[in-house]
N, C-alpha and C positions, 0 to 999 in steps of 0.2 A: 404840246408846246414846241418840243424839239423838232417834231415832224414838220410843223408849220414853218419853223425857221429854215430847215433844210429845203423845203419846197420853195420858199421865197428865194433862197440863194440859187437854186437851180434855175428858176425863171430868169433871174438877173444874169446868170452865166449865158443862157440862151440869147438874151437880148444883146449882151456884149459881143457874142459871136456874130450875130446878124449885123451889128454895126461895123465890125471889122470887115465882113464880107462886102458891105456896101462901100466902105472907104476904099477897099482894094479895087472894086469895080469902077468907081469914079476916077481913081488914080490911073487905071489903065486907059480910061476914056480920054482924060485930059492931058496925061503925060506919057 
């Protein structure tokens, strides 16, 4: 149970990191 929770949290962190990278990429493109 605990392992599954930590696994899900890690996936969420990776997703958040990719969103930050994309936001920074578009920020450079448009501004």
